[in-house]
N, C-alpha and C positions, 0 to 999 in steps of 0.2 A: 383269292379275295381275303381269306384268313391271314395269309402272309402280309398282305397289304395292310390289314387292320393291326396286325401285330407290329408292323414297322411304324405305323402311326402312334401306337401306344408307347412303344419304346422311345420314339423321338420325343413325344410329349413328356415322358418321365425324365428324359435327359435334359429337356429344357427347364423343367421344374427344379431338377437337381442343380443346374447351373445357377438358376435364380437364387436358390437357397444358399449356395456357396457364396455368391456375390453379396447377398444381404448380410450374411454372417460376417463377411469382411468389412462391409460398410457400416453396419449397425453401431459398433462401439464408438466410431467417430461421430455419428449422428447423435449418439446419446451422451457425449461428453458434455458436462454441465457448463453452463455459461458462467462468466466471472465478471464481477463489477467492482470497480475501485473508486473510492472517494477519499479526498484528503489533500495533503500538502506536498512539499518537494520530496519527501521520503518515498512517495509513491507515484508522483507525476511522471508520465512517460512521454511527454511532449506537447501537452495542450498549450502551454505557455509560448511555444514556438509560433503560435498563430495569433498572439496577442502583443500589443504595443506595451511591453513591460520590461523592467530591468531584471525581473526574477526569471532568468532563463539560463539553460545549459545547452546551448545549440552551437557552441564553437569549441575548437580544440583548446585544451586536451581532454575535455569531456568525451567519453565514448572511445578512448584510445585503445581499450582492450576488448571492444565489442567485435562482433563478426565482420563488420564493415570498417572498423577503426575510425568511424566518424561520429561526431556528436549527434545525438537523436533528440535531446531535450531531457534525457534522464540525468539526474544529479549523481552520476556514478562514472567510474572509469569503464564500466561494462554494463552488466545487468543489474536491475534493482529488485526489490522484494516482490512486487507483482509479477515480474518476468519469471522469477524462480518458483513462485507458487504455481503459476501456469505450467511450468515444466513438471512440477511434482504431481499435478492432477491430470496430466496427459493432455493439456489443451494448448493451442497456439497462443502466443502473447496477445493480449487485448490491444487494440489500437486506441489512441487518444480520441476522445469524442469529437473533437474539432477537426480531426483529420479528414480530408476529402476522400480518402480511401475507405472510410468506414461506411460501407453501403452494401446492399444486397445480402448475400449469405454471410458476409463478414460480420454483419450485425448479430448473428446468432451466436458468435463466440463470446459476446459481451462487449463491454466498453470501459475505458478508463476516463473518469471525469475529473481526476485530481488536478490541482493547480498549485504550483509553488507559491509560498508566501501567505496562504490563507490560514485561518484559524476557526475556532468555534464561533468567535464573535466577528461581526461584519466590519468592525473597525480595526481588526488586526491586519497588519501588513499594508496599511494605507499608503506607506511610502512607495510601494511597488505600483500603485495606481490602478493598472488594468489587469486584474486577476479574477478567476472564477470563484467568487465567495461560495461557501457551502450551500447557502440557500439557492444559488443559481445552479450549482451541481445537481441538486435535487430536482430543480425544474427541468434541467437537461435530461435527467433520468425519466421523468414523465414523458417528455418529448420523444426520447428513445423508444419507450413502450408504444407510443402512437405510430412511430415509423415501423416498428416490428409487426404491429397489428396489421398494418397495410400489407405486410409481406406474407405472414403466415396465419393471420386471423387472431381475434381477441382471446379465445380460449387457449390456444397454443402459446400465445405470448404470456398469458398469466401463469401457465405451467412452467414456461422457460424461466420466468423471474422467480417464482416460488421455489424452484429446484436449484437455483443458482447459488454460487458461493459469492459472498460480498466481503470486501475488506474496507475498513475505514480507519484513517490515521489522522488524528487531530489533537490539538492541545499545546504542543511545543511552541508554536509561534505565538500563542496567546500570552506566553511569558517572555520569550526572547524578542519578539517583534511587536510587543504591545506594552505589557505591564513594566518590563525592565528595559524597554528600548532606549529611553532617555531618563535621566534623573527627574523625578517629580512628574512622570507621565500623567496624562489625564486620568487613566484608570487607577494608577497608584494614589492619586489624590482623592479619588472617589471611594476606593475600597482599601482597607488593610488587606494583607495577603490572605489570611484565613477566609474573610468574607468574599474576596475576589474568587477564590477557588470554589466556594459554595455557589456563587453566581455562575461561573463557568459550567459547573455540573448541571445546574438547572437549565441552562441553555442547551447543553449537550443532550439532555433528556428529550427536549423538543425535536432535535435533529434525528435522534434514534427512533422516536415514535413515528416521525414523518417517514423515515426509511421503511419501517415495518408496514405502515399504511400503504406505501407504494409497492408492497409485495415481497420485500426481503424477508427470508426465513432462516438463513444461515449467515450470520454476520460476525466476522472476526473484528474485534475492536481492540486496537493497540493502545496501551497507555504510553506515556512519554518516557523516553530514555533518560539516562543521567545527564541532563542538560548542562549541568555545571562542569562536566568533564570533557566536553568537546573542545577541540583545539582553539576555536574562536573565543571561547570563554576563558580558557587557560591564558591566552594571550592578553586578554583584557584585565583579568582579575587575579591571576595566580602568580605568586612569587617563587614557589618551589615546586610547582607542578601539581599542587593539591587542587581538588575540584572546587569550583565557586560555591560558597556556602548558601547564598541567597537562592540560586536556582535549584540547588539540591533540596533545600527546604520546601520550595514550591512544589517540586516533583513528589516529595514525600507526603505532602498534603493532598495533591491531586489524584495520584494513582489509586490509593485505597478507596477514595470516595467514588472514583469511576467504577471500580470493581463492585462496590456496594450498589451503585446505580444499576449495573447490568444484572445483578442478582435480583433486584427489585423488579425490574422490567420482565425478566424471565418468570418470576413468580406470578406477576399480574397476568401474563400471557398464558402461563401454564405449559411452557415448552422452552427448551434450551435454544432460543433464537440467537441470543447474543453470547459470544465466546470471548473471554478476556485473554488477550495476549500480553504477557508481562514483558514489554520491551525493556523496562529498566533492568530486570534481572538478566535478560538476554545479553544486553550490552555490557552490563557490569562484569560479567564473567571474563570478557577479554580486556576490559578496561583495567581490572584489578590484576590480571595475570596474563598479559599478552603473549608471553613466551609459550605458555601452555597450549596456545592455539596457533602457534607458528608465526606470530608477529614479532618484529623487533621493537615496536613501540605502539602504544595506544594514545600517546600524547601529542605527537607531531603529525600533522596532516601530510599526505603525500604531495599534494599540490597546494601551494600558497606562498605566503611571504611573511617576513617578520617573525616574532617569537612563536615557536611551535608551528610555523607555517599557518598561523591562524588569523592573520590580518587580511582584510579585503577579500576579493574573489579569486577563484582559480581562473587564470588567463594564460594565454601563450607566453606572457612575460614572467609567469610564476616560477618558483623552484618546482622541479618535478622529479620525484623519485624514480629510479630506473626499474624497480620491481614492486609493483603495486600490491602483490600478495603479501608483502612483509609489513604492510601498514594497515592498521584497523580502520583509520579514517582516510578517505580519499581526499576530501577538501575540508575547510574549516568546520563544516557542520555535518557532513554526510559520510556514512560508512563506505568502505571499499566493497567491490563485488564479493571478495572473499569473505568479508565480515557479514555481508548480506546473506551469503550461503549458510553461514553458521547460524544466523538468526532464523532463516527459513527451516533449517533442520530441526530447530526447537519447535517451530510451528507444527511441524510434521509429527515428531515423536516425543516432544518434551513432556515431562511430568507435570502434575498440577501446579508445581512451583512456577512454571512458565505458561501453561495453557489451562484455563479453568472454565468450565468443568471438564473439558476433554480436548485432546489435541486433534490436529487435522486428519491424521490417519484414522483415528477413531470415528470422526465425523464421516469421512468417506466410506468406511466400512458400514456404519449404521445407515447412511442414506442409500447405499447400494441395495439394501434389503427391503426398502419401503417404496 
């Protein structure tokens, strides 16, 4: 009888040990933080594939260097910034919110709500017709939370969102595809440039406050890159390869005011919710000295046509460079995957010149202790 009891106790202990080992293997995956993405084509990973719009990247040669070598809707030859951030935080890539595959447990990974062509303002990108304006992206985020609540309950959904990492990228299109889209655009007749920037910042404030009210507590907010230096702008406005002065002036007004806004919001909240990512400095490093980063050029796009390969869209008929890693720009507007990797490295470990008040590695370390 004693041997039988001993056998039962040993068997029970063995089962408990197996369960402990199993849980210790599974737990890190279960605890991986969710990731949410809002914004424009720099971070869209395929939502526009499901929309009747011209702002899409769902055909060759987009995605030529991805694992499948097929276009996925990312405006890249391979991975984009959200993909690489997911890699760094140990999570699987988020799916586009409009993807029919985004259901069940995949919802717990997070979602990408971004849509190419959009801006801070709802009249930005009107030429693309059917895109997900930022106001609708936030409505989808609310709907997402309702879907997850049905799956895991309201309390756990709130925790998932509060503990998530959020990325938002807006602003560039409000200049390129609005204020400077055509001479004497409606917005340029309404505002001079300094007042337009003040207006943009006031509208961005509403968006960020809304995001906070929806539960976001760690939000990476990227400023605009050196818009006047992209191949599309060089093709239109540059004689000798110099960056376009008007767009550079716009960026130099916008970015500092965005940082000031984020600091104000953090002070009001009493916490470092909003983290400034200095996309201008990140891009300018390889724009000014491409060779130092292994590029042969930062002026000519890998895929395009005309001067600097900066005219029109990247299509199967475009000029296509044989080695994408040698080009800082993939198409007339968007960085190559290699450039995106350099940018995300700065997100992770960059000094306060690039990430203010802290980089993503510091955020991850801090959040792992709370």
